[in-house]
N, C-alpha and C positions, 0 to 999 in steps of 0.2 A: 220578260214580257211575252206572253203567248200571242203569236200572230194568228191570223185567220188560216191556219194550216191544218185545222182539223176537218178534213174533207175526204170524201170518197173519190176514187180516181175518175176524172172526167176529162174529155178531150179539151185541150186548150190550144189556142193559136199562139204563135210566138209572141205576138203583141200582148196577149193576156198574161202569158207567163212572165214576161219582163215587167209588166205593170204590177203583177202580184208580188214579185221579188222586190221591186222598187218601193212600193207603198207599205209592204208588210215587214221588210227586212232592211234594205239599204238605207232609206231615209230615216226611219226610227233609230237605227244604229248610229248613224252619223250625228243625229241630234243629241242622243243620249251620251255619246262618247266625246263629242267635240263642242257642243253648245250648252252643256249643263253646268258649266262653271259660273261663278259669280260675275265674271267678266262679260258673259253673254246673257243667256236666258235665266240662269240659275237652276238649281236642282228641281224645284217645283214646276216652274213654267217649262223647263226643258222636258220634264216627264209628260206634262199636259200636251205639249206640241208633238212629242213623239207618238203619244197614244192617238192623237187626232188623225194621223194618216191611215193606220190600219182600220180604225173604226169607220172613217169616212169612205175608204175604199170598199169595205165590207157592205156598207149601206148602199153604195153606188151599184155594187154587183147585184144586190137584192133587187134594186129598182130596175136594172137592166134585164134581169132574168124574168121579171114580171110575176114571179111566184116565190113563196116562202121556201127556203131551203134549210132544213133542220141543222145541217152541219155548219152552214154559214152563220146562222143565228147563234149557235153554240160558240163559234169562233169569236163573234162580236162580244157576246156576254163574257167570255173568258178574258178578253182584253180589258173590258170594263172592270172586271173583278180585280185583275192585276193592278190596274190604275187606281182603283178605289183603295185597295189594301196599301199600296205604296203611298198614296196621298195621306192616308190616315196614319202612316208610319207604323204599321203593324210589324211585329217580328217577322223577319224573312222566312221563318219556318212555315208560316201560314201560306206564303206564296208557293213554297215547295209542295205543301199539301194540296193546294188548289191545282197546281200543275199536274199532280198525279191523279187528282179526283176527276178532272174533266175527261181525259181519254179513258180512264177506268170506267166511268159511267157510260160512255159511248160503247165501249166493249161489251158491257153488261147488256145494254139495250140491243146490240147486234145479236147477242146470244138469244135474247128473248124473241127477237124478230124471227129467228129460225123455227120458233114454235108457233108462228102465225101463218096466215095465208100469204104473207108478203115478206119472205126472207130477204135480207139485204142483197145477196148475190143475184137473186132473180130480178130485183128492182134495178140493180146496176146493168144487167143484161138488157132489160127493157129500155133503159135510158140511153144505152150506147147505140141502140137502133142499128146494130151491125148484123145481127142474125135474124133470119125469118123464123120467129119463134112459133108461129102457127104451123109451118111445115115441120119444124123440129118436133113439136108435140105430136103431130100425126105419125111421124116415123117412130117415135118412142112408143106410141100406143100400138102401132102395128107389130112392133118387135117385142112388146110386152116388157119393156125396160123402163117404164115411167117411174116405178118405185126406186130403181137403181139410180136414176137421174136425180130424183129428189134427195136420195142419200148423198149423192155427189154435191148437190147444192148445200146440204147441211154441213158436210165436211168443209167446204170452201168458206161457209159462213163462220165456222169455228176458227179457221185459219185467220180470217180477217179480224175477228174479235181478238184473237191472240196478238195480232199486230198492234191493236190499241192497248192491250195490257202491257205489251213491251214498251210502247210509248209512255205509258203511265210510270213504269219503273225508271226509264231513262230520264223522263222529265223531272222526277223527284230527285234523282241522283245529281242531275245537272244543276238544278236549283240549289240544292244543299251544298254543292261544291263551289258554286260561283257567288251566291248571295251571302256575303259575310259582313258587309258594312251596314251601318244603321240607315234606314230609309230617310229620305229628305236630304241626302248628302250627294255631292258630285261623284264620290266613289261608288255609292250604291247605284246611281244611274249608269255609270260605266260598266258595272258588273251586270246590270240588266241588259245593257247593250251587248255584252259578250254572250250572255245567255241566249238572246234573240239571234245573234249571228251564228251561234253554234247549233241552234235548234234544227236547222235544215239538214246539214251534213250528218249530225249525230242522231237525230230522231226521225225527221220527216222522210229522208231518203230511204233508210232501212225499212221503215214501216210501209212506204209506198211500194218498194220492191216485193215485200211479202204479200201485199194486196194484189199486185200484178201477178204474182205467182199463183195466188188462189184462183184468179180469173183464168189464167192459162191452164190450170189443173182442170177446170170445168171444160174448157175448149178441148183439151186432150182426151177427155172421156167421151165426148160426143161421137167421134167416129166409131169407137168401140161399142157404144150402146145402140147405134143406128145402122152400122154397116155401111155408112156413106162417109165421104170425105167431109171435113169441116167446111171446105170452100163451097160445097153444094148448098149450104144453108145461109151463105152470105146473100144479102139483098143485092139484086142486080142494079148496077149503077146506070 
């Protein structure tokens, strides 16, 4: 089951992080692995109960933010697709295809964004509200390095897109490796639980590190292109 893990790097409080892990990973895994036998909820209702937590948490996050977030919506849709395919008892290979298709599509959209006025990396920098982008633009303009900075953003965008393509491959391999039992059985739910539990250390963490590396690459280029320290562009607290 894909949780709402398809997101861009955003600042999170410790409370939000723990809630994210609890509702997207821990609770669904416990339900799928421990409560999906016929002695408890059974495989069907166990799956429904497990899906309810990440979907509910995703909707709550959207309501709290007060605005639509593309990546959050994709995460919710992904969970719904996994649940729908499982409840319809489709061949697990379709789950694997879906697991690969979602991050692959996001990676493609990120590449396309690099050809628009709003590349993803620039959007991330704006949302982080860490740098004084107006001052940065002025310094780049005075140094005649605006084009070089745009190239840096383009390279970082490609790196982030690559992280999603990596997720696509890893998602597919993980699903093909773990999902071997027929849907609608306790064994299948337990395999889905294992896939969910492994998704963070195997997929989310490496992809997040790559994305953080892309942002750091942009930061490391700023002093070289402006002749000033990175700290000089931080907003004063």
